[in-house]
C-alpha positions as a Python dict, from the first residue, in 0.01 Angstrom:
ca = {
    (1, 'M'): (0, 0, 0),
    (2, 'K'): (107, 358, -72),
    (3, 'I'): (-69, 681, 11),
    (4, 'Y'): (-52, 1039, -111),
    (5, 'L'): (-184, 1327, 96),
    (6, 'D'): (-290, 1636, -93),
    (7, 'T'): (-175, 1979, 22),
    (8, 'C'): (-487, 2040, 230),
    (9, 'C'): (-403, 1735, 444),
    (10, 'Y'): (-59, 1869, 530),
    (11, 'C'): (-216, 2201, 627),
    (12, 'R'): (-512, 2063, 824),
    (13, 'P'): (-325, 1997, 1154),
    (14, 'F'): (-226, 2365, 1159),
    (15, 'D'): (-564, 2517, 1065),
    (16, 'I'): (-699, 2778, 1307),
    (17, 'A'): (-1047, 2630, 1251),
    (18, 'R'): (-924, 2322, 1436),
    (19, 'E'): (-1003, 2503, 1762),
    (20, 'T'): (-1369, 2565, 1679),
    (21, 'H'): (-1484, 2304, 1426),
    (22, 'T'): (-1521, 1942, 1529),
    (23, 'R'): (-1477, 1805, 1177),
    (24, 'V'): (-1153, 1999, 1125),
    (25, 'E'): (-1021, 1871, 1459),
    (26, 'M'): (-1116, 1512, 1375),
    (27, 'E'): (-955, 1534, 1031),
    (28, 'A'): (-639, 1686, 1180),
    (29, 'V'): (-607, 1408, 1436),
    (30, 'L'): (-676, 1137, 1178),
    (31, 'I'): (-421, 1281, 936),
    (32, 'E'): (-158, 1284, 1209),
    (33, 'N'): (-257, 927, 1305),
    (34, 'A'): (-247, 811, 942),
    (35, 'V'): (103, 950, 901),
    (36, 'D'): (214, 785, 1227),
    (37, 'L'): (56, 454, 1121),
    (38, 'C'): (225, 466, 782),
    (39, 'N'): (562, 543, 939),
    (40, 'M'): (527, 260, 1193),
    (41, 'A'): (408, 9, 931),
    (42, 'S'): (658, 122, 666),
    (43, 'I'): (375, 224, 434),
    (44, 'P'): (519, 473, 186),
    (45, 'I'): (379, 825, 179),
    (46, 'V'): (443, 985, -157),
    (47, 'G'): (513, 1355, -188),
    (48, 'S'): (565, 1577, -488),
    (49, 'A'): (697, 1909, -612),
    (50, 'A'): (333, 2003, -674),
    (51, 'I'): (266, 1991, -300),
    (52, 'R'): (574, 2197, -224),
    (53, 'T'): (467, 2451, -487),
    (54, 'E'): (120, 2483, -334),
    (55, 'L'): (267, 2520, 13),
    (56, 'K'): (447, 2835, -103),
    (57, 'Y'): (106, 3007, -109),
    (58, 'I'): (86, 2992, 274),
    (59, 'S'): (138, 3352, 380),
    (60, 'D'): (170, 3288, 756),
    (61, 'N'): (542, 3214, 806),
    (62, 'E'): (488, 3017, 1129),
    (63, 'K'): (223, 2797, 969),
    (64, 'L'): (442, 2748, 662),
    (65, 'K'): (732, 2637, 880),
    (66, 'N'): (509, 2389, 1067),
    (67, 'V'): (347, 2250, 751),
    (68, 'L'): (684, 2208, 577),
    (69, 'G'): (818, 2028, 883),
    (70, 'F'): (517, 1796, 890),
    (71, 'Y'): (545, 1733, 516),
    (72, 'S'): (918, 1657, 540),
    (73, 'S'): (870, 1417, 830),
    (74, 'A'): (581, 1237, 659),
    (75, 'V'): (704, 1181, 304),
    (76, 'S'): (916, 876, 233),
    (77, 'E'): (934, 903, -146),
    (78, 'T'): (871, 1166, -410),
    (79, 'V'): (719, 1153, -757),
    (80, 'K'): (823, 1401, -1024),
    (81, 'L'): (631, 1550, -1314),
    (82, 'S'): (690, 1400, -1656),
    (83, 'P'): (537, 1449, -2002),
    (84, 'S'): (307, 1148, -1951),
    (85, 'I'): (191, 1285, -1616),
    (86, 'E'): (126, 1626, -1776),
    (87, 'N'): (-85, 1448, -2041),
    (88, 'R'): (-285, 1279, -1766),
    (89, 'V'): (-332, 1615, -1591),
    (90, 'R'): (-480, 1757, -1912),
    (91, 'E'): (-717, 1457, -1941),
    (92, 'L'): (-836, 1506, -1584),
    (93, 'V'): (-885, 1881, -1632),
    (94, 'E'): (-1094, 1806, -1943),
    (95, 'Q'): (-1305, 1579, -1722),
    (96, 'G'): (-1377, 1866, -1483),
    (97, 'I'): (-1105, 1830, -1220),
    (98, 'R'): (-934, 2152, -1108),
    (99, 'R'): (-573, 2184, -1227),
    (100, 'F'): (-393, 2145, -893),
    (101, 'D'): (-621, 1855, -800),
    (102, 'A'): (-565, 1694, -1140),
    (103, 'T'): (-190, 1728, -1087),
    (104, 'H'): (-210, 1554, -750),
    (105, 'I'): (-421, 1272, -895),
    (106, 'A'): (-190, 1223, -1194),
    (107, 'L'): (120, 1222, -974),
    (108, 'A'): (-38, 978, -730),
    (109, 'E'): (-146, 748, -1014),
    (110, 'A'): (205, 756, -1161),
    (111, 'A'): (348, 661, -822),
    (112, 'E'): (101, 368, -808),
    (113, 'V'): (-60, 503, -493),
    (114, 'D'): (-360, 317, -353),
    (115, 'Y'): (-517, 607, -161),
    (116, 'L'): (-507, 981, -208),
    (117, 'L'): (-620, 1147, 114),
    (118, 'T'): (-797, 1481, 91),
    (119, 'V'): (-1018, 1699, 308),
    (120, 'D'): (-1155, 1863, -8),
    (121, 'D'): (-1517, 1746, -42),
    (122, 'K'): (-1544, 1886, -397),
    (123, 'L'): (-1243, 1684, -510),
    (124, 'E'): (-1374, 1368, -345),
    (125, 'R'): (-1716, 1410, -513),
    (126, 'A'): (-1574, 1497, -855),
    (127, 'A'): (-1326, 1209, -846),
    (128, 'S'): (-1596, 959, -749),
    (129, 'K'): (-1744, 1008, -1097),
    (130, 'L'): (-1419, 918, -1274),
    (131, 'I'): (-1235, 596, -1342),
    (132, 'L'): (-908, 630, -1153),
    (133, 'N'): (-626, 396, -1059),
    (134, 'L'): (-656, 494, -693),
    (135, 'K'): (-918, 578, -433),
    (136, 'I'): (-963, 938, -322),
    (137, 'I'): (-1081, 945, 36),
    (138, 'N'): (-1127, 1175, 333),
    (139, 'P'): (-909, 1087, 635),
    (140, 'L'): (-1234, 1029, 829),
    (141, 'N'): (-1288, 719, 613),
    (142, 'F'): (-928, 605, 580),
    (143, 'L'): (-896, 375, 885),
    (144, 'P'): (-1175, 141, 771),
    (145, 'E'): (-996, 120, 434),
    (146, 'V'): (-671, 24, 607),
    (147, 'V'): (-854, -248, 799),
    (148, 'K'): (-1007, -383, 471),
    (149, 'W'): (-666, -373, 306),
    (150, 'A'): (-501, -556, 596),
    (151, 'Q'): (-777, -822, 598),
    (152, 'A'): (-731, -878, 225),
    (153, 'L'): (-365, -954, 287),
    (154, 'M'): (-444, -1220, 547),
}
């Protein structure tokens, strides 16, 4: 199993809304737990230059520092853009996926990721209508998927 967290997942543990919104708090905790679980079980977490590019848009220097630290500690391998990935991005954009989201999906597919974690409901809904080589899932639903995956291996 391999996972890819989109940029929103790396930011979620440092969102101010975590203090006042139960869902944001739950997602933050589950993202941190998913990263810990992957590290303990040697499940690769794939990162990308696309994530690092998006992270540059964080204007709060303290948050940026924290998110970059979290990203660096989580990622165990990196996938790079290529002409074939760019072609896949264009296909996904033509199917209605936003450009940055399409880039994350194409990179994750190229890295043969099983799960792309996102807290973006629009992405999850839009992707559910497409045929993809991975599952896009909210961290709230990830643990049951890990249990299913582990049971399938037994």
